[in-house]
LUMMAR-61993 format. One record per residue: residue number from 1; residue in one letter; x negated, y, z of N, C-alpha, C, CB in turn. Coordinates in steps of 0.2 Angstrom, whole numbers. Glycine has a CB too. Layout:
BEGIN
(NUM 'A' (X Y Z) (X Y Z) (X Y Z) (X Y Z))
...
END
This chain:
BEGIN
(1 'M' (-4 -6 0) (0 0 0) (-4 6 0) (5 0 6))
(2 'S' (-3 11 -4) (-7 17 -5) (-5 22 1) (-6 20 -11))
(3 'V' (-9 26 3) (-8 31 8) (-6 37 5) (-15 32 12))
(4 'T' (0 40 7) (3 46 4) (1 52 8) (11 45 5))
(5 'T' (2 58 5) (0 64 7) (2 65 14) (2 70 3))
(6 'E' (9 63 15) (12 64 22) (9 61 28) (19 62 22))
(7 'N' (7 55 27) (4 51 32) (-4 50 32) (7 44 33))
(8 'S' (-7 54 27) (-14 53 26) (-18 55 32) (-17 57 20))
(9 'K' (-16 61 35) (-20 64 41) (-19 59 47) (-17 71 43))
(10 'K' (-13 56 48) (-12 52 54) (-16 45 53) (-4 50 55))
(11 'E' (-16 43 46) (-19 37 45) (-27 38 46) (-18 35 38))
(12 'L' (-29 43 44) (-36 44 45) (-38 45 52) (-39 51 41))
(13 'E' (-34 48 56) (-35 48 63) (-36 41 66) (-30 52 67))
(14 'N' (-31 37 64) (-31 30 66) (-38 27 64) (-26 26 63))
(15 'W' (-40 28 58) (-46 25 56) (-52 28 60) (-47 26 48))
(16 'V' (-52 34 61) (-58 37 65) (-58 34 72) (-57 45 66))
(17 'N' (-53 33 75) (-52 30 82) (-54 22 81) (-45 30 85))
(18 'Q' (-52 19 76) (-53 12 75) (-60 10 73) (-48 9 71))
(19 'Y' (-63 14 68) (-70 12 65) (-76 16 66) (-68 11 58))
(20 'S' (-75 21 70) (-81 26 71) (-87 22 74) (-79 32 75))
(21 'D' (-86 18 79) (-91 15 83) (-95 10 78) (-89 11 89))
(22 'E' (-91 6 74) (-95 2 70) (-98 5 64) (-89 -3 67))
(23 'L' (-95 10 61) (-99 14 56) (-105 18 59) (-94 20 53))
(24 'Y' (-105 20 65) (-110 24 68) (-116 18 69) (-108 27 75))
(25 'S' (-114 13 72) (-119 7 73) (-123 5 66) (-116 1 76))
(26 'W' (-119 5 61) (-122 3 55) (-126 9 52) (-116 1 49))
(27 'A' (-124 15 53) (-128 20 50) (-135 21 54) (-124 27 51))
(28 'L' (-134 20 61) (-140 20 65) (-145 15 63) (-138 20 73))
(29 'Y' (-142 9 62) (-147 3 60) (-150 5 53) (-142 -3 59))
(30 'K' (-147 8 49) (-150 10 42) (-154 15 42) (-144 11 37))
(31 'T' (-153 20 47) (-158 26 47) (-162 27 53) (-153 32 46))
(32 'S' (-161 24 58) (-165 24 65) (-165 31 67) (-172 22 63))
(33 'S' (-160 35 66) (-159 42 68) (-152 43 71) (-161 47 63))
(34 'K' (-151 45 77) (-145 46 80) (-141 52 76) (-145 48 87))
(35 'E' (-145 57 75) (-142 63 72) (-140 62 65) (-147 69 72))
(36 'T' (-144 58 61) (-143 57 54) (-137 52 54) (-149 53 51))
(37 'A' (-137 47 58) (-131 42 59) (-124 46 60) (-132 37 64))
(38 'E' (-124 51 65) (-118 55 66) (-116 59 60) (-120 59 72))
(39 'D' (-121 62 57) (-120 66 51) (-117 61 45) (-126 69 48))
(40 'L' (-119 56 44) (-117 51 39) (-110 49 40) (-122 45 38))
(41 'V' (-109 47 47) (-102 45 48) (-97 51 47) (-102 42 56))
(42 'Q' (-99 57 49) (-94 62 48) (-93 64 41) (-98 69 52))
(43 'E' (-99 63 37) (-98 64 30) (-94 58 27) (-105 64 26))
(44 'T' (-94 52 29) (-90 47 27) (-83 48 28) (-92 40 31))
(45 'F' (-81 51 34) (-74 52 35) (-71 58 31) (-73 53 43))
(46 'L' (-76 63 30) (-74 69 26) (-72 66 19) (-79 74 26))
(47 'A' (-77 62 16) (-76 60 9) (-69 55 9) (-82 55 7))
(48 'A' (-68 51 14) (-62 47 15) (-56 52 15) (-62 43 21))
(49 'F' (-56 57 19) (-50 62 19) (-49 65 12) (-52 67 24))
(50 'N' (-54 67 9) (-54 70 2) (-51 65 -3) (-60 73 0))
(51 'K' (-52 58 -2) (-50 53 -7) (-45 49 -5) (-56 49 -9))
(52 'I' (-42 50 1) (-37 45 4) (-31 44 0) (-35 48 11))
(53 'E' (-29 48 -4) (-24 47 -9) (-25 42 -14) (-21 54 -12))
(54 'S' (-32 41 -15) (-34 36 -20) (-34 29 -17) (-40 38 -24))
(55 'F' (-34 29 -11) (-35 22 -7) (-29 18 -9) (-36 23 0))
(56 'Q' (-29 13 -12) (-24 9 -14) (-22 3 -10) (-24 7 -21))
(57 'G' (-26 2 -5) (-25 -4 0) (-27 -11 -3) (-18 -4 2))
(58 'K' (-31 -11 -9) (-33 -17 -12) (-39 -20 -7) (-36 -16 -19))
(59 'S' (-42 -16 -3) (-46 -19 2) (-44 -16 9) (-54 -17 0))
(60 'Q' (-47 -19 14) (-46 -16 20) (-49 -9 21) (-49 -21 26))
(61 'P' (-46 -5 25) (-48 2 26) (-56 2 29) (-44 6 31))
(62 'K' (-57 -3 33) (-64 -4 35) (-69 -5 30) (-65 -9 41))
(63 'T' (-67 -9 25) (-71 -11 19) (-73 -5 15) (-68 -17 15))
(64 'W' (-67 -1 14) (-67 5 10) (-72 10 13) (-60 8 9))
(65 'L' (-71 11 20) (-75 16 24) (-83 14 24) (-73 16 31))
(66 'F' (-84 7 24) (-91 5 24) (-94 6 17) (-91 -2 26))
(67 'A' (-90 5 12) (-93 6 5) (-95 14 4) (-87 5 0))
(68 'I' (-90 18 7) (-92 25 7) (-98 27 11) (-86 30 10))
(69 'L' (-99 24 17) (-105 25 21) (-111 23 18) (-104 21 28))
(70 'N' (-111 17 15) (-117 14 11) (-119 19 6) (-115 7 8))
(71 'N' (-114 22 2) (-116 27 -3) (-119 33 0) (-110 29 -7))
(72 'K' (-117 35 6) (-120 41 9) (-127 39 12) (-115 43 15))
(73 'V' (-128 33 14) (-135 31 16) (-139 31 10) (-135 24 19))
(74 'V' (-137 28 4) (-141 28 -2) (-143 35 -4) (-138 24 -7))
(75 'D' (-138 40 -4) (-139 47 -5) (-144 50 -1) (-132 51 -5))
(76 'Y' (-143 48 6) (-148 51 11) (-155 49 9) (-146 49 18))
(77 'Y' (-156 43 8) (-163 41 6) (-165 44 -1) (-164 33 6))
(78 'R' (-161 44 -5) (-163 47 -12) (-165 54 -11) (-157 47 -17))
(79 'L' (-161 58 -7) (-163 65 -6) (-170 65 -2) (-157 69 -2))
(80 'S' (-170 61 3) (-177 61 7) (-183 59 3) (-176 56 13))
(81 'A' (-182 55 -2) (-187 53 -6) (-189 59 -11) (-185 47 -10))
(82 'R' (-184 63 -13) (-186 68 -17) (-188 74 -14) (-179 70 -21))
(83 'T' (-186 76 -8) (-189 82 -4) (-194 80 1) (-183 85 -1))
(84 'T' (-200 80 -1) (-205 79 4) (-209 85 6) (-210 74 0))
(85 'K' (-213 84 11) (-217 89 14) (-222 92 9) (-220 87 21))
(86 'N' (-225 87 6) (-231 89 2) (-229 90 -6) (-236 83 2))
(87 'N' (-223 89 -7) (-220 90 -14) (-224 86 -19) (-221 98 -16))
(88 'F' (-226 80 -17) (-230 75 -21) (-226 73 -27) (-233 69 -17))
(89 'S' (-228 73 -33) (-224 70 -38) (-228 65 -42) (-223 76 -44))
(90 'L' (-225 60 -44) (-228 54 -48) (-229 55 -55) (-224 48 -46))
(91 'T' (-234 58 -57) (-236 59 -64) (-242 56 -66) (-236 67 -65))
(92 'E' (-243 55 -72) (-249 52 -75) (-255 56 -72) (-250 51 -82))
(93 'E' (-255 62 -72) (-260 67 -70) (-262 65 -63) (-259 74 -71))
(94 'S' (-257 65 -58) (-258 63 -51) (-261 56 -51) (-252 64 -47))
(95 'G' (-259 52 -55) (-263 45 -55) (-270 45 -56) (-259 40 -60))
(96 'F' (-272 49 -61) (-279 50 -63) (-283 53 -58) (-279 54 -70))
(97 'E' (-280 58 -54) (-283 62 -49) (-284 57 -43) (-279 68 -46))
(98 'L' (-279 53 -41) (-280 48 -36) (-286 43 -38) (-274 44 -35))
(99 'S' (-286 41 -44) (-291 36 -46) (-298 39 -46) (-289 33 -53))
(100 'D' (-298 45 -48) (-305 48 -48) (-307 50 -41) (-304 55 -53))
(101 'G' (-303 51 -37) (-305 53 -30) (-307 47 -26) (-299 56 -26))
(102 'L' (-308 41 -29) (-310 35 -25) (-317 34 -24) (-307 29 -28))
(103 'F' (-321 38 -29) (-328 37 -29) (-332 44 -28) (-331 34 -36))
(104 'N' (-338 44 -25) (-341 50 -24) (-346 51 -30) (-346 50 -18))
(105 'T' (-350 56 -30) (-354 58 -36) (-359 53 -38) (-357 65 -35))
(106 'T' (-361 48 -33) (-366 43 -35) (-362 36 -36) (-370 42 -29))
(107 'E' (-356 37 -38) (-352 31 -40) (-351 26 -34) (-355 28 -46))
(108 'N' (-351 28 -28) (-350 23 -22) (-343 25 -20) (-355 24 -17))
(109 'W' (-340 20 -17) (-333 20 -14) (-333 26 -8) (-330 14 -11))
(110 'I' (-328 30 -8) (-327 34 -3) (-323 31 3) (-323 41 -5))
(111 'N' (-326 31 9) (-323 27 14) (-317 31 17) (-328 26 20))
(112 'K' (-311 28 16) (-305 32 18) (-302 28 24) (-300 33 12))
(113 'D' (-299 32 29) (-295 28 34) (-289 26 31) (-294 33 40))
(114 'I' (-286 20 34) (-280 17 32) (-274 21 36) (-280 10 34))
(115 'N' (-270 23 32) (-264 26 34) (-260 21 39) (-259 28 28))
(116 'P' (-258 24 45) (-255 20 50) (-248 16 48) (-253 24 56))
(117 'I' (-245 18 42) (-239 14 40) (-241 7 38) (-235 18 35))
(118 'W' (-247 6 36) (-249 0 33) (-252 -5 39) (-255 0 28))
(119 'D' (-252 -2 45) (-255 -6 51) (-249 -7 55) (-260 -2 54))
(120 'Q' (-243 -10 52) (-237 -11 56) (-237 -19 57) (-231 -8 53))
(121 'E' (-234 -21 62) (-233 -28 63) (-227 -31 59) (-232 -30 71))
(122 'E' (-222 -27 58) (-216 -29 55) (-218 -30 47) (-210 -25 56))
(123 'Q' (-215 -34 44) (-216 -35 37) (-211 -30 33) (-214 -42 34))
(124 'L' (-215 -25 30) (-211 -19 27) (-206 -21 22) (-216 -14 24))
(125 'L' (-207 -26 18) (-202 -28 13) (-196 -32 16) (-206 -33 9))
(126 'D' (-196 -33 23) (-190 -35 26) (-186 -30 29) (-192 -40 32))
(127 'N' (-189 -24 28) (-185 -18 31) (-181 -15 25) (-190 -12 34))
(128 'P' (-175 -15 25) (-171 -12 20) (-172 -4 18) (-163 -13 21))
(129 'N' (-173 -1 23) (-175 7 22) (-181 7 19) (-175 10 29))
(130 'F' (-186 4 20) (-193 4 17) (-192 2 9) (-198 -1 20))
(131 'N' (-187 -3 8) (-186 -5 1) (-183 0 -3) (-182 -12 1))
(132 'L' (-178 4 0) (-175 9 -3) (-180 15 -5) (-170 13 1))
(133 'V' (-185 16 -1) (-190 21 -2) (-194 18 -8) (-194 23 4))
(134 'L' (-196 12 -7) (-200 9 -12) (-197 9 -19) (-202 1 -10))
(135 'Q' (-190 8 -19) (-187 8 -26) (-187 15 -29) (-180 6 -25))
(136 'F' (-186 20 -24) (-186 27 -26) (-193 29 -29) (-184 32 -21))
(137 'C' (-198 27 -26) (-205 28 -28) (-206 24 -35) (-210 25 -23))
(138 'M' (-204 18 -36) (-204 15 -42) (-201 19 -48) (-202 8 -41))
(139 'D' (-195 21 -46) (-191 25 -51) (-194 31 -53) (-184 26 -48))
(140 'D' (-198 34 -49) (-202 40 -50) (-208 39 -54) (-203 44 -44))
(141 'L' (-211 33 -55) (-217 32 -59) (-216 34 -66) (-219 25 -59))
(142 'P' (-221 36 -70) (-220 37 -77) (-218 31 -80) (-227 39 -80))
(143 'E' (-213 32 -85) (-210 26 -88) (-214 20 -90) (-206 29 -94))
(144 'K' (-219 21 -93) (-224 16 -96) (-227 12 -90) (-229 18 -101))
(145 'W' (-229 16 -85) (-232 13 -79) (-227 9 -75) (-235 19 -74))
(146 'K' (-221 12 -74) (-215 8 -71) (-214 1 -75) (-209 12 -71))
(147 'L' (-214 1 -81) (-212 -5 -85) (-218 -10 -84) (-212 -3 -93))
(148 'A' (-224 -7 -84) (-230 -12 -83) (-230 -15 -76) (-237 -8 -84))
(149 'M' (-228 -11 -71) (-228 -14 -64) (-222 -19 -64) (-227 -8 -59))
(150 'T' (-216 -17 -66) (-210 -21 -66) (-212 -28 -70) (-204 -18 -69))
(151 'S' (-215 -27 -76) (-216 -33 -79) (-221 -38 -76) (-219 -32 -86))
(152 'K' (-226 -35 -73) (-231 -39 -69) (-229 -42 -63) (-237 -34 -68))
(153 'Y' (-226 -38 -59) (-224 -40 -52) (-217 -43 -51) (-225 -35 -47))
(154 'L' (-212 -41 -55) (-206 -43 -54) (-204 -48 -59) (-201 -37 -55))
(155 'T' (-206 -48 -65) (-204 -53 -70) (-210 -58 -71) (-202 -50 -76))
(156 'N' (-216 -57 -68) (-222 -61 -68) (-224 -62 -75) (-221 -68 -65))
(157 'N' (-224 -57 -80) (-226 -58 -86) (-234 -58 -86) (-224 -53 -91))
(158 'K' (-237 -61 -91) (-244 -61 -92) (-246 -55 -95) (-247 -67 -96))
(159 'A' (-253 -53 -94) (-255 -46 -96) (-255 -46 -104) (-263 -46 -94))
(160 'D' (-256 -51 -107) (-256 -50 -115) (-249 -49 -117) (-259 -57 -118))
(161 'V' (-244 -52 -114) (-237 -51 -116) (-235 -44 -114) (-232 -56 -112))
(162 'I' (-237 -41 -109) (-235 -34 -107) (-239 -29 -112) (-237 -33 -99))
(163 'C' (-245 -31 -113) (-249 -26 -118) (-245 -26 -125) (-256 -29 -119))
(164 'K' (-243 -32 -127) (-239 -32 -133) (-232 -28 -133) (-237 -39 -136))
(165 'E' (-229 -29 -127) (-222 -25 -126) (-224 -18 -126) (-219 -27 -120))
(166 'L' (-229 -15 -122) (-230 -8 -121) (-235 -5 -127) (-233 -7 -115))
(167 'E' (-237 -10 -131) (-242 -7 -137) (-248 -4 -134) (-238 -3 -142))
(168 'I' (-251 -7 -129) (-257 -4 -126) (-263 -9 -126) (-256 -2 -119))
(169 'T' (-269 -7 -125) (-274 -12 -125) (-275 -15 -118) (-281 -8 -126))
(170 'T' (-278 -20 -117) (-279 -24 -111) (-283 -19 -106) (-283 -30 -112))
(171 'S' (-288 -16 -108) (-291 -11 -103) (-286 -5 -101) (-298 -8 -106))
(172 'N' (-282 -3 -105) (-278 2 -104) (-272 -1 -99) (-274 5 -110))
(173 'Y' (-270 -7 -100) (-265 -10 -95) (-268 -10 -88) (-264 -17 -98))
(174 'W' (-274 -12 -87) (-277 -13 -81) (-278 -6 -77) (-284 -17 -81))
(175 'Q' (-280 -1 -81) (-280 6 -78) (-273 8 -76) (-283 10 -84))
(176 'I' (-268 7 -80) (-261 9 -79) (-259 5 -72) (-256 7 -84))
(177 'I' (-260 -1 -72) (-258 -5 -66) (-262 -2 -59) (-260 -13 -66))
(178 'H' (-268 -1 -60) (-272 2 -55) (-269 8 -52) (-280 2 -57))
(179 'R' (-269 13 -57) (-266 20 -56) (-259 20 -53) (-267 24 -62))
(180 'A' (-255 15 -56) (-248 15 -53) (-248 12 -46) (-244 10 -58))
(181 'K' (-252 8 -44) (-252 5 -37) (-255 11 -33) (-257 -1 -37))
(182 'L' (-259 15 -35) (-262 21 -31) (-256 26 -30) (-268 24 -34))
(183 'L' (-252 27 -36) (-247 32 -35) (-241 29 -30) (-244 33 -42))
(184 'L' (-240 23 -31) (-235 20 -26) (-237 20 -19) (-233 13 -28))
(185 'K' (-243 19 -18) (-246 19 -11) (-245 26 -8) (-253 17 -11))
(186 'K' (-248 31 -13) (-247 38 -10) (-240 40 -9) (-251 43 -16))
(187 'C' (-236 39 -14) (-228 40 -13) (-226 37 -7) (-224 38 -19))
(188 'L' (-227 31 -5) (-224 28 1) (-227 31 7) (-226 20 1))
(189 'E' (-234 33 7) (-237 36 13) (-234 43 14) (-244 37 12))
(190 'T' (-232 46 8) (-229 53 9) (-222 53 11) (-229 56 2))
(191 'K' (-218 48 8) (-211 48 9) (-208 43 15) (-207 46 3))
(192 'W' (-212 38 17) (-210 34 22) (-212 36 29) (-213 26 20))
(193 'D' (-207 37 33) (-209 39 40) (-210 34 44) (-203 44 43))
END
């Protein structure tokens, strides 16, 4: 049954009373921030209020609200990934700069400290929030670099197959992979808290 204009306010009040705690718990789990979780739940109910007349009752209200909340969480991470303190952007030029900065003038490795995010006990790939940021960083790679990384690590294609697909040489392929990994590392260190 659809929610009509007359009873939409009352219905939403019932949903707020009934589902706020569960929505908040989920938002807190996804963001690890009380303030952000509160904001996301509030935004969820505001969006629900604005679209309540389109709710047709084909799913439970709780399911509908959680779908809205999940979209708000994704939007939150998308915005967080795009607005960084350092305004770091994933371009081929920044990849070259990162690669060039690994060696000193005598061609020796520059000793760099490891960022503390890599020194965690938890497995980062088991963390859904980390995976969201990783996906945003992957999406921001230059297109050819993203295709090379996806082909190598997600579809497990061989280097010669990838080189044919991207119409690049083998040495160019390995440089792209190396620089793309450096860009991903820098992006994750910049955007992952």
